[in-house]
Every structure is written in C-alpha cells, then in structure tokens.
Phi, psi and omega in degrees: 000141174291144191293121176258124185229162169269135180218143178285144185225031182078163182053028181063022181263163173217158194201148169293110175240131180253119191234163180279059173283180170309126182298141174245116191277139175304135183241014178220150188295326180309305182288315184299317179299316184283329175295315180300309180302313180301316177298320182288325179295313185288328175296319175297316179299316185287330180297325176287315182301317189287350178286343177276157178266009175229162183273122171243131183260109177302135171242315178197184172248125186286159183308329180279000179095352181268157181290137170252127183262152176276141175287124181292338186286329190211340193294126185292345181268002189297328182285342191285330179290316175298318178304320176295325178295321176297323179287328173294326172295314181299321187276339183249335185074011187274132179295333179308315181287331181290316180299323177284327176295325181290316180301313186279335174294308185299335176299344181259010188304320182294341181289349179291345180259005184285117176248006189277344179205172184277346191283007172304332177296313174301312189298307184274331179294314182292328185267291187286317181302318178294324176303320177289319182292316187256338181254355181064029186278090180294335181288346180282344187301316178302328179296312183301309181301316177296321177296325177296318175301316181297310184299326179295338179292345177267004179283130178252103187304320180299313179278337178079026186224163170269125186284135178282298186243152175281154186233018186276346180202171181081194187285335177297324179293325183288345180280348180080018184279153178250317181216073182289136173239122179256154185295338174302334185296341176302330184288339184276352180290335176304322179302322185285318176300316179296320179300319179295321176297321183286321186265331194080006184270109182285354178302317182296315176306310181301317175303310182300319181289320178298314181294323178291324179292318179291324176298310179305324178285327195241349185269345196242155175266172186295327185283359178101343183287158185254141163288152178280306182244128167242126183258125180253153167278111185294340183271332177251338181089355188282150175281124183266326182200162168231129188202192177229156168237331185241346178276178178290317177211164181309321187260013184268188187239080178294119192302313185292327175299317177298322178296319183298326180292316179299313180291315186295315183281332170299318176292318179297324176296325181298322185271333189248335186063023181280119183297338181292323184291316178299319180297319180293317174307309179296319180307308183288324177293321177291322175300303191293320180277357173260007181292133176296334182265005177297127180306152182300322180280003172068013169269112193285158167297160185297331177214127190286349178241012179284151183290151175098001172307127017260009185266047175227159186305149172267179176219100183283342175292321176295325180294313177298320178297316179296321179296313178303310176302317181295326175299321175291310182305323186294341179278354180248009185232177183300158179301318182296313181290327180292319171301323178291315177299316181296319179301319174304311182297321182294320182290323174301309177304315180299316180300315180299318180295319185280321191236352182239357172294140174290152174298143180301138178082005181244182177049039177057023178092001174298160185260317188245140176258175171063056170249157180235117180278288179225087183298314179301332182266002181063031189236132175060063184244120176065058182220163167287145184217140186300326177290332168299317175298318181300308183289333176292313179288332174293320176297321173300320179293322180285325183297315181292319180303325183291340183266353181278000000 
C-alpha cells in the first residue's frame, strides 16, 4: 500500500493525502485478504466492462438482476467508481488499476462544467481529486478548480448556502421549495476547500465555511440528529421548512444522512480547525451510536425511526461512510475518545467483511450487499451500490494508515 499520511497543506489545513512514497506492504491477513477480495471482484467486473467500446460506470444491480450503469452526463454517483479504482491502485500498487482509474476518471471531464446540481463535488472529488492524491496527476488540478467554480454558481449569498436541487420542475417543484439544501451537500464542500488550496483563491473556502456554518445553525435537532432537507428563502435567508425526501419522516433519523454529517464535519475540521465542526461531528456520532435500537453489528437500518424495526432493510453504505469518517475523527480527539471511535469503526468494518460482502464472483463484481438508496421512492433497496464500495475501500485504506 502506498503510504497514506497526514500532511500540512498551507492555510493551516491538513488532509488525507496519498503520495508516491516508499511503499509500505500490508503485513497482516485482515487487510491483505480484503484487498485481494476487492481486487478479484473488480477485475472480474472490469473484464466485462472492457468488452464494450464505450465507458460504462457500474452503479447498482436492478430488480431484474441486470446491471444499472450511472449516467456520465448527470448521475451523482458517477465519480465513485473511478474513485474506487484509485483506492485499489493505492492498496495494491498495481499499475493496472492506475491506468483504469485514469481512463474512467477522464471520462468525467465534462462534468467540471456542470452547474445543474450540487453533486459535482462528489463526481469530481472522488475521481479527479483522488487522482491528484494517489496518482500524482498534476494535470487534474485545473479540473478541480473549474468544478469548484461550477459548484460556486449555486451559492445563494443572502441565505449563505449552496442550493442542492433546482425547483423549476419535477417532484422538487411539487414540494414548494425555493432553495432546498440537503445534508448530503456537506460532502461537496471538500471540493471547495481543495480548490482554494490548489488555486490560492479564498472564495471557495469562504463559500464552504458559510455553508457549513448555516448548516450547523439550521439543520440539527438538540439530540444531534440531522434533518434531511432545509428549505431557505434565497431572498431573505429565512428557513421556510425542515423536512425529508429520503428518510421515513421529517423528524426521523435517515441513516445515510447522519453518516454524511459525521463525515462532512470531520472533513471541515480537517481544513479549518474550527472546534465547532469537530464538536458537531462528535455530537452526532455519539447520538447515533448511542441509539438503543442500533443493530449489534452496527450496520444501521435505512432509517433508525422507521416502522417495522428490526424487519426492515439495512444500509451498508451508511455504515461504510461512518467507518471511514470515524477513522479520521479519531485522529483529532484524545487518545481515550479516539480509541472508542476507532473501536466502533473496526467493528463496522469487521461486520461488513463477515456478513455484507458479496460471494466471490457474484453481483457483477460489487463488493458489499444490503445497501439502501432511496427507500421512499422504492429505488435501490437491499442492493449493492457503488458508493458503498467506495467508502468501504476508503475505510480499509484509513484503517491501515492508522497502523503505519
């Protein structure tokens, strides 16, 4: 595995950076076995993908058993697959994965100009930013900066937030929203922080901080849990409503939403060292892992307040996101608290390895089973999903980094 280190990056920031230092070989079976499993699954998957004369990005498996591919033109999940390829390169040191990571990353080049939704941060961050970190691809830097410019067009200065969805048509329009902000948007702030580091333009950093601050003020309940959607009036900045689009109910605890918060505010603390961000990440982690109905294996139900527990779908993607976040969070707190967070993350990863991995050679090469995408919409329920694989691989890389 290429050495993963914490390194200072100017502006008082620090960041997970994966650089081409002297390789550090895995020395324990746990990591080696799971890297081998992941590589074998993705190699089988890639053999099928490469038979096509066009680039297809796996997203999930459809109810009819066929593969569903992500649309390169707009799909928010399109960046996770090339990101997983970058992690496989990092974990195996095989040039095979680097060449494929470059190919599938560069297929997303036009997405740097996408201003139609906020998820350009996911798309370009997981692909191009990882290419810079793990592949040393300096040529990718202008793409990251341009993507940050595109994302910045969605900033609403009076409200101080980045608008998530457009409301002119579709089901978003039917909800009566003016400027909806979903908690997922916290994840896209990393693109802005990175763009400031790469360009020296503090505009991106300031937008990210404004959005994080407004979300901190308006998105949370006293127990630390997060609403999914907060709708703002873009002309006055006032909060119009708090609701959900993917959780069971407006006041419920949609599991992946809580995962985005732990990860998002931990990441924001990495760049800003604002203690309020660290406190919020810890607050929601303590809330979530203190829930009395949390499954013993720590892989949550798709919504922790949905009816029918325990006989409802789990969400392995939420578990993988949380594990990855907790491995980073443990580095910012006391040894005692850090050991506690790492213990939780270790248990999640162990559960994923033991009970949620696909059987080798099955599910078109996906790694994890039992994720839930959009339960209220009846979409992607109890299936493998590419972002579950991505954060699982990231969790493995971060777990190993803590041992170096």
